[in-house]
SESE-333278 format. One record per residue (C-alpha): z, x, y. Coordinates in pm, whole numbers, plus 50000, padded with zeros to 5 digits. Example, Ala and Ser with C-alpha at 12.3 -4.5 7.8 and 13.67 -1.06 7.14 Angstrom:
<sites>
<w:50780 u:51230 v:49550>
<w:50714 u:51367 v:49894>
</sites>
This chain:
<sites>
<w:50008 u:49994 v:50006>
<w:49894 u:50147 v:50334>
<w:50158 u:50273 v:50564>
<w:50187 u:50055 v:50892>
<w:50151 u:50264 v:51212>
<w:50245 u:50166 v:51549>
<w:50048 u:50269 v:51857>
<w:50223 u:50405 v:52165>
<w:50289 u:50152 v:52437>
<w:50008 u:50163 v:52696>
<w:50137 u:50223 v:53050>
<w:49849 u:50193 v:53310>
<w:49817 u:50478 v:53557>
<w:49887 u:50420 v:53910>
<w:49565 u:50464 v:54096>
<w:49685 u:50388 v:54461>
<w:49958 u:50505 v:54672>
<w:50316 u:50396 v:54654>
<w:50365 u:50053 v:54794>
<w:50462 u:50042 v:55148>
<w:50734 u:49852 v:55305>
<w:50593 u:49599 v:55544>
<w:50784 u:49474 v:55836>
<w:50855 u:49105 v:55807>
<w:50669 u:48864 v:56021>
<w:50974 u:48761 v:56216>
<w:51004 u:49129 v:56357>
<w:50656 u:49096 v:56503>
<w:50750 u:48753 v:56652>
<w:51072 u:48890 v:56807>
<w:50895 u:49181 v:56955>
<w:50631 u:48940 v:57124>
<w:50914 u:48737 v:57263>
<w:51081 u:49051 v:57413>
<w:50761 u:49166 v:57579>
<w:50684 u:48824 v:57704>
<w:51035 u:48813 v:57827>
<w:51013 u:49138 v:58022>
<w:50696 u:49039 v:58213>
<w:50854 u:48689 v:58293>
<w:51155 u:48872 v:58443>
<w:50950 u:49110 v:58643>
<w:50750 u:48832 v:58786>
<w:51049 u:48597 v:58861>
<w:51189 u:48870 v:59091>
<w:51004 u:48818 v:59415>
<w:51147 u:49006 v:59719>
<w:51329 u:48774 v:59972>
<w:51218 u:48803 v:60346>
<w:51535 u:49016 v:60417>
<w:51422 u:49276 v:60142>
<w:51092 u:49274 v:60286>
<w:51229 u:49344 v:60638>
<w:51452 u:49615 v:60514>
<w:51161 u:49796 v:60336>
<w:50947 u:49767 v:60657>
<w:51200 u:49899 v:60881>
<w:51251 u:50184 v:60634>
<w:50859 u:50241 v:60624>
<w:50840 u:50239 v:61010>
<w:51144 u:50508 v:61003>
<w:50967 u:50727 v:60782>
<w:50632 u:50710 v:60989>
<w:50846 u:50789 v:61286>
<w:50983 u:51078 v:61133>
<w:50662 u:51214 v:61016>
<w:50473 u:51162 v:61341>
<w:50735 u:51258 v:61612>
<w:50690 u:51662 v:61620>
<w:50308 u:51596 v:61687>
<w:50351 u:51298 v:61920>
<w:50626 u:51498 v:62109>
<w:50391 u:51773 v:62136>
<w:50126 u:51523 v:62313>
<w:50374 u:51418 v:62554>
<w:50491 u:51756 v:62645>
<w:50139 u:51887 v:62684>
<w:50039 u:51598 v:62928>
<w:50350 u:51656 v:63126>
<w:50283 u:52026 v:63183>
<w:49934 u:51947 v:63267>
<w:50059 u:51688 v:63529>
<w:50302 u:51930 v:63664>
<w:50039 u:52197 v:63724>
<w:49812 u:51932 v:63898>
<w:50108 u:51841 v:64123>
<w:50204 u:52185 v:64204>
<w:50566 u:52134 v:64075>
<w:50487 u:52403 v:63824>
<w:50254 u:52727 v:63844>
<w:50325 u:52868 v:63492>
<w:49954 u:52801 v:63358>
<w:49993 u:53054 v:63062>
<w:50296 u:52903 v:62947>
<w:50134 u:52562 v:62985>
<w:49830 u:52674 v:62766>
<w:50034 u:52818 v:62500>
<w:50231 u:52502 v:62472>
<w:49921 u:52287 v:62444>
<w:49756 u:52535 v:62196>
<w:50083 u:52507 v:61968>
<w:50083 u:52130 v:61998>
<w:49718 u:52117 v:61871>
<w:49801 u:52319 v:61584>
<w:50107 u:52120 v:61521>
<w:49901 u:51805 v:61472>
<w:49744 u:51931 v:61184>
<w:49882 u:51845 v:60840>
<w:49794 u:52197 v:60720>
<w:50042 u:52322 v:60982>
<w:50302 u:52082 v:60998>
<w:50506 u:51981 v:60686>
<w:50599 u:51629 v:60826>
<w:50260 u:51551 v:60882>
<w:50156 u:51663 v:60543>
<w:50427 u:51427 v:60409>
<w:50263 u:51129 v:60629>
<w:49938 u:51180 v:60412>
<w:50135 u:51088 v:60098>
<w:50332 u:50805 v:60221>
<w:50306 u:50502 v:59999>
<w:50382 u:50141 v:60125>
<w:50644 u:49954 v:59919>
<w:50526 u:49693 v:59681>
<w:50716 u:49427 v:59850>
<w:50479 u:49474 v:60163>
<w:50155 u:49454 v:59977>
<w:50043 u:49147 v:60123>
<w:50029 u:49295 v:60488>
<w:49801 u:49562 v:60368>
<w:49999 u:49830 v:60553>
<w:49826 u:50147 v:60399>
<w:49569 u:50081 v:60660>
<w:49840 u:50156 v:60925>
<w:49930 u:50451 v:60755>
<w:49586 u:50570 v:60762>
<w:49537 u:50493 v:61130>
<w:49852 u:50688 v:61210>
<w:49728 u:51000 v:61028>
<w:49377 u:50978 v:61219>
<w:49585 u:50941 v:61568>
<w:49739 u:51278 v:61475>
<w:49427 u:51458 v:61331>
<w:49182 u:51479 v:61470>
<w:49251 u:51254 v:61780>
<w:49597 u:51411 v:61922>
<w:49502 u:51767 v:61817>
<w:49192 u:51734 v:62031>
<w:49367 u:51594 v:62329>
<w:49591 u:51901 v:62331>
<w:49323 u:52139 v:62271>
<w:49143 u:51982 v:62566>
<w:49454 u:52009 v:62771>
<w:49448 u:52398 v:62715>
<w:49089 u:52423 v:62798>
<w:49143 u:52238 v:63115>
<w:49411 u:52462 v:63245>
<w:49213 u:52771 v:63107>
<w:48888 u:52666 v:63316>
<w:49088 u:52571 v:63622>
<w:48903 u:52673 v:63928>
<w:48595 u:52760 v:63725>
<w:48264 u:52580 v:63701>
<w:48325 u:52469 v:63355>
<w:48657 u:52282 v:63482>
<w:48468 u:51932 v:63533>
<w:48330 u:51937 v:63213>
<w:48680 u:52005 v:63059>
<w:48819 u:51744 v:63249>
<w:48556 u:51488 v:63126>
<w:48627 u:51590 v:62778>
<w:48980 u:51542 v:62807>
<w:48943 u:51187 v:62970>
<w:48725 u:51108 v:62655>
<w:48966 u:51239 v:62396>
<w:49250 u:51045 v:62579>
<w:49043 u:50716 v:62554>
<w:48989 u:50777 v:62169>
<w:49362 u:50868 v:62133>
<w:49468 u:50524 v:62298>
<w:49207 u:50330 v:62092>
<w:49356 u:50496 v:61774>
<w:49694 u:50382 v:61893>
<w:49566 u:50025 v:61924>
<w:49422 u:50055 v:61578>
<w:49766 u:50141 v:61446>
<w:49954 u:49863 v:61636>
<w:49705 u:49620 v:61529>
<w:49744 u:49699 v:61160>
<w:50138 u:49709 v:61153>
<w:50187 u:49450 v:61432>
<w:50154 u:49127 v:61197>
<w:50414 u:49232 v:60957>
<w:50646 u:49348 v:61234>
<w:50607 u:49008 v:61400>
<w:50656 u:48831 v:61051>
<w:50969 u:49027 v:60934>
<w:51124 u:49234 v:61189>
<w:51058 u:49123 v:61543>
<w:51158 u:49385 v:61800>
<w:51136 u:49680 v:61565>
<w:51024 u:49977 v:61787>
<w:50721 u:50154 v:61664>
<w:50649 u:50509 v:61663>
<w:50613 u:50638 v:62021>
<w:50252 u:50785 v:61988>
<w:50225 u:50968 v:62313>
<w:50388 u:50977 v:62647>
<w:50240 u:51089 v:62995>
<w:50381 u:51131 v:63330>
<w:50078 u:50944 v:63471>
<w:49959 u:50589 v:63402>
<w:49701 u:50552 v:63134>
<w:49350 u:50620 v:63249>
<w:49452 u:50827 v:63546>
<w:49342 u:51175 v:63369>
</sites>
């Protein structure tokens, strides 16, 4: 009688990788809920008028800090020119040096504060007022307009009593007209926000002169 044989138990070989553990569906749902919640929270916080006003005042303070050295130089240059014209001062060489220094100081490359101005970002709470245009207008007021005015002051003083004096004075008048126009561009850009949020907030003093506007 033939002997019974038993074959070894067949175990199929694994052809794929080890099974991966899948995250339960509820985890994806919870993540989506958290994401939506975070977005809703961000959208739900809208700045109040008082918060916008505080942001605007802080922005104006920053603009004033960044522009005041250039603006002050313009005022100084025009005052010394007026003093020379009026005969109350005769130190022409010092006046020329002051105007030349002021012209250089109205360049972002030479003035760290003006360089900071070129990087000013308007707070998001003020987006509706498009105040980046005001920042750009202020930068343009300094360079090239204010720098040009001070350079022309130095030229007028240098050419005093010479045939070129009339042309230099005409160039200065034109440069001052551009400077005033640029100031108005800045005021027009920032004015609506000031009127709406912080009436009476003083704007940067962009230039001063010992003479009424238009008399140069």
